Structure formats: structure tokens, C-alpha cells
C-alpha positions as CSV (number, residue, x, y, z in Angstrom):
1,M,31.9,-9.6,16.1
2,D,32.8,-7.6,13.6
3,N,29.7,-9.2,10.9
4,I,27.6,-8.0,14.1
5,Y,28.2,-4.5,13.9
6,I,28.3,-3.9,9.7
7,K,24.7,-6.5,10.3
8,Y,23.2,-3.4,13.1
9,G,24.3,-1.0,10.7
10,C,22.8,-1.5,7.9
11,Y,19.6,-2.4,9.6
12,I,20.3,1.7,11.0
13,A,20.7,2.8,7.6
14,V,17.9,1.2,6.7
15,M,15.6,2.0,9.6
16,I,16.9,6.4,9.4
17,S,16.2,5.7,5.1
18,I,12.8,4.7,5.6
19,A,12.5,7.3,8.9
20,A,13.9,10.6,6.3
21,T,11.7,9.2,3.3
22,V,8.6,9.2,6.0
23,L,8.7,12.9,7.0
24,R,9.6,14.5,3.9
25,T,6.4,12.6,3.2
26,Y,5.1,14.9,6.1
27,N,6.9,17.7,4.9
28,E,5.2,17.7,1.7
29,H,1.9,17.0,3.1
30,W,2.0,19.9,5.9
31,I,2.6,22.3,3.1
32,E,-0.2,21.7,1.0
33,R,-2.7,21.2,4.0
34,A,-1.2,24.4,5.5
35,D,-1.8,26.4,2.0
36,H,-5.7,24.2,1.2
37,A,-5.7,26.4,5.0
38,A,-4.4,30.2,4.6
39,S,-6.6,29.7,1.4
40,A,-9.6,28.4,3.2
41,K,-9.2,31.6,5.5
42,L,-8.6,33.6,3.1
43,Y,-12.0,32.6,1.2
44,L,-14.3,32.8,4.8
45,E,-12.7,36.3,5.1
46,S,-13.6,37.2,0.9
47,D,-17.2,38.7,0.8
48,V,-18.2,35.8,-0.5
49,C,-19.0,34.7,2.6
50,Q,-19.7,37.4,4.2
51,K,-22.8,38.5,2.6
52,A,-25.7,36.4,2.2
53,E,-26.9,38.0,-1.0
54,L,-23.6,37.3,-2.4
55,R,-23.4,33.7,-1.3
56,V,-27.7,33.1,-2.1
57,Q,-26.2,34.1,-5.8
58,L,-23.5,31.6,-6.4
59,G,-25.1,29.0,-5.5
60,K,-23.8,25.8,-5.5
61,W,-20.3,27.3,-6.9
62,Q,-19.5,28.7,-3.2
63,K,-17.5,27.4,-1.8
64,C,-18.0,28.7,2.7
65,A,-19.1,24.9,4.1
66,E,-15.7,23.5,2.5
67,S,-13.8,25.8,3.8
68,K,-15.0,25.7,7.4
69,Y,-14.8,21.7,7.2
70,E,-11.2,22.6,5.6
71,L,-10.4,25.6,9.1
72,R,-12.3,22.3,11.6
73,V,-8.4,20.8,11.6
74,S,-5.5,21.8,11.2
75,P,-2.8,21.6,8.9
76,M,-1.3,18.9,11.1
77,I,-3.2,16.9,11.8
78,R,-4.6,16.5,8.1
79,A,-0.4,15.5,6.9
80,L,-0.4,13.2,9.4
81,Y,-3.5,11.4,8.5
82,D,-2.5,11.8,5.1
83,T,0.7,10.4,5.7
84,L,-0.9,7.7,7.5
85,E,-3.3,7.1,4.1
86,D,-0.2,6.7,2.0
87,Y,1.7,4.4,4.4
88,S,-1.6,2.5,4.8
89,I,-2.6,-1.1,3.2
90,C,-5.8,0.2,2.3
91,G,-5.0,3.2,0.9
92,H,-6.1,5.8,-1.4
93,K,-8.8,2.4,-2.4
94,R,-5.8,0.3,-2.6
95,C,-8.4,-3.0,-1.9
96,E,-11.0,-1.7,-3.3
97,A,-9.4,-1.8,-6.6
98,L,-7.5,-5.4,-5.5
99,A,-10.8,-6.7,-5.2
100,T,-12.6,-4.9,-8.3
101,W,-9.8,-7.0,-9.9
102,V,-10.1,-9.9,-8.6
103,Q,-13.9,-9.6,-9.7
104,Q,-13.4,-8.7,-13.0
105,N,-10.5,-11.8,-13.3
106,K,-11.9,-14.3,-11.3
107,L,-11.9,-16.8,-14.4
108,F,-8.5,-16.0,-14.8
109,L,-7.5,-16.9,-11.0
110,I,-10.0,-19.6,-11.0
111,A,-7.8,-21.3,-13.5
112,F,-4.4,-20.3,-12.6
113,V,-5.0,-21.5,-8.9
114,L,-6.6,-24.5,-11.3
115,F,-3.3,-25.3,-12.8
116,S,-1.3,-24.9,-9.9
117,G,-3.1,-27.6,-8.3
118,W,-2.4,-29.9,-10.9
119,C,1.3,-29.4,-11.1
120,F,1.5,-29.8,-7.6
121,Y,-0.6,-33.4,-7.9
122,E,1.8,-34.5,-10.2
123,F,4.3,-33.7,-8.6
124,Y,3.6,-35.4,-5.8
125,K,2.7,-38.2,-7.4
126,W,6.5,-38.1,-9.1
127,Q,7.5,-38.0,-5.7
128,Q,6.2,-41.3,-4.9
129,Q,6.9,-42.7,-7.4
130,M,11.0,-41.9,-7.5
131,Q,10.9,-43.2,-4.3
132,M,9.3,-46.2,-4.3
133,V,12.2,-46.6,-7.1
134,N,14.6,-45.7,-4.3
135,R,13.3,-48.1,-2.5
136,F,13.8,-50.8,-4.5
137,M,17.0,-50.2,-6.2
138,G,18.1,-50.1,-2.1
139,G,19.1,-46.8,-2.9
140,R,21.1,-47.3,-5.5
141,L,20.4,-45.7,-9.5
142,P,20.4,-47.5,-12.3
143,G,23.4,-46.6,-13.7
144,M,25.2,-46.3,-10.2
145,I,29.0,-47.8,-10.6
146,T,29.0,-50.1,-7.0
147,N,32.3,-50.8,-5.7
């Protein structure tokens, strides 16, 4: 009975630590996104976005469109998206990086697969030979003491 309590206790402790880690990550992203939203709101209320002639003079250096885009989605939802991307398998372009690595190292990978296949084949042949010797010797290996 004590073993099952220890097992479930460990399981619950691991789940609580995972949940705490996810909440910490979400909180960090939420604080960052809230700061971005406050800065974007302040920027939209500044003279740069209020006066059209100043916006035209700045050209590509003005960030009014980016600020409007930042305020379209609430910081809590953006923080949720960031957290999901952190814990996603392909988040932060990890899958693209893996595909690039495979493409750049394909010769090494082909050689590794061929060598592994050859090793498995040799092991299979050795197993077959050992089974043949075992059948021939009647289940006794050379040098075994018989009663």
C-alpha cells in the first residue's frame, strides 16, 4: 500500500512542478507583452502618430502601424501564444532548424544508417550461427561439465 502512495505522490509533485514552470513562463511573457502594449499605446498617443506631416517626414522609421497591430490582441492572449510556442515541438522554428541540419548532414546520416544496418545484419548472422551451434551441441556448449 505504501508503494502506491509514494508513486502517486511523486506523480503529483512532478505535475505541480510542470504547472509551476508553465505558469512562470506565462507570467514572464505576460509582463513583457504588457510592457509592449503600454509602449505601443503611448507611441500611438504621441505627436508622431497624431500629426500626419511628422509621420510622413519620418517615413519608414515611424512605428504607428506596428503599434496598432500590437494593441489589436490583448497582452494576456499574446502571452498565452508565446507560452504555447515555447512548449510546442516546432515552436521558435525548431523544425526548420532540424530540417536544415538534416539537409546539411545528409551524407553523414546516410553513412550512419548504412553502418547501423550492417551492424544489425552481422549481429543477426552471429545469432543464427549461435543457434545452429546450440542445436548441434544439444543445448550444451563446448567445455561444459556433464553429470
